[in-house]
C-alpha positions as CSV (number, residue, x, y, z in Angstrom):
1,M,-43.8,-53.1,180.2
2,Y,-40.8,-51.8,178.5
3,V,-40.0,-48.7,176.2
4,Y,-38.9,-49.0,172.7
5,D,-37.6,-46.4,170.3
6,T,-38.1,-48.7,167.1
7,L,-39.5,-51.9,166.2
8,T,-36.1,-53.4,165.7
9,A,-35.2,-52.6,169.2
10,A,-38.4,-54.3,170.6
11,V,-37.6,-57.4,168.6
12,S,-34.1,-57.3,169.6
13,D,-35.0,-57.2,173.2
14,L,-37.6,-59.5,173.4
15,E,-35.3,-62.2,171.8
16,K,-33.1,-61.5,174.6
17,R,-35.9,-62.2,177.1
18,G,-36.6,-65.6,175.3
19,Y,-39.2,-64.8,172.8
20,E,-37.2,-66.7,170.1
21,Y,-39.9,-67.9,167.5
22,D,-41.7,-65.9,164.9
23,F,-45.6,-66.1,164.5
24,I,-47.8,-65.2,161.7
25,L,-51.6,-65.0,161.6
26,G,-53.3,-67.5,160.1
27,P,-57.4,-67.8,159.5
28,D,-58.1,-68.5,163.0
29,Y,-54.8,-69.2,164.7
30,I,-51.4,-68.2,165.0
31,E,-48.4,-70.1,163.2
32,C,-44.7,-70.6,163.7
33,K,-43.7,-71.8,160.3
34,A,-40.0,-72.6,161.8
35,I,-41.6,-75.6,164.1
36,D,-44.6,-76.2,162.3
37,M,-46.8,-75.2,165.2
38,Q,-50.2,-73.7,165.1
39,L,-51.9,-72.4,168.2
40,M,-55.7,-71.6,168.5
41,P,-56.5,-68.5,170.7
42,E,-57.0,-70.3,173.8
43,E,-53.7,-72.0,173.5
44,F,-51.7,-68.9,173.9
45,E,-51.4,-65.6,175.8
46,I,-50.1,-62.1,174.9
47,D,-47.7,-61.3,177.6
48,E,-47.0,-57.9,175.9
49,F,-47.5,-55.6,173.1
50,Y,-46.0,-52.3,171.8
51,R,-47.4,-50.0,169.3
52,F,-45.2,-48.2,166.5
53,E,-46.3,-45.2,164.8
54,G,-44.8,-44.5,160.9
55,M,-43.2,-41.0,161.3
56,N,-44.2,-40.2,157.8
57,D,-47.0,-42.7,156.4
58,P,-49.5,-44.2,158.5
59,G,-49.4,-47.3,156.7
60,D,-45.7,-47.9,158.4
61,S,-47.7,-48.3,162.0
62,A,-47.4,-51.7,163.4
63,V,-47.8,-53.7,166.5
64,I,-45.6,-56.2,167.9
65,Y,-47.1,-59.0,170.1
66,A,-44.9,-61.1,172.9
67,I,-46.8,-64.3,173.0
68,S,-46.4,-67.2,175.3
69,S,-47.8,-70.9,175.1
70,P,-47.9,-73.6,177.4
71,V,-48.2,-75.8,174.3
72,G,-44.5,-76.9,173.6
73,N,-43.6,-74.3,176.3
74,L,-43.1,-71.4,173.5
75,K,-42.1,-68.1,173.6
76,G,-42.1,-65.8,170.4
77,V,-43.2,-62.4,168.6
78,M,-45.8,-61.6,166.1
79,I,-45.7,-58.3,164.2
80,D,-48.7,-57.0,162.5
81,A,-49.8,-53.6,160.9
82,Y,-52.5,-51.9,162.6
83,G,-55.9,-53.4,161.6
84,V,-54.8,-55.2,158.5
85,Y,-55.8,-58.6,160.0
86,A,-59.3,-57.6,160.8
87,E,-60.8,-59.0,157.8
88,N,-58.7,-62.3,157.5
89,V,-59.1,-64.0,161.0
90,S,-61.6,-65.6,163.1
91,P,-64.0,-63.5,165.4
92,E,-62.0,-65.3,168.4
93,L,-58.7,-64.7,167.1
94,L,-59.6,-61.1,166.4
95,D,-61.2,-60.6,169.9
96,K,-57.8,-61.8,171.4
97,L,-55.7,-59.6,169.5
98,K,-58.0,-56.5,169.9
99,M,-58.3,-56.9,173.7
100,H,-54.7,-55.9,173.6
101,H,-54.2,-53.5,170.9
102,E,-57.0,-51.0,171.6
């Protein structure tokens, strides 16, 4: 794994390494709106993840996931605040994210 000082540096380097798409959380999938693609938990892997702590505000804490999928041969990133997704997603998706988050 790599070491990054900022979230911006992580995103920039991951893009250079081919993680070109942006994913967001859905209720039981992750979604890439740019290509109108939804991936269920079994359809993608979390290759890497990086945590960033807010210097002054714990609410600024975030995690970035480097995601790949054989479906469409996609690679992209998903950025989320710690724990924000816990109430909004399916148990299967939550388990997949928590496995790498803890």
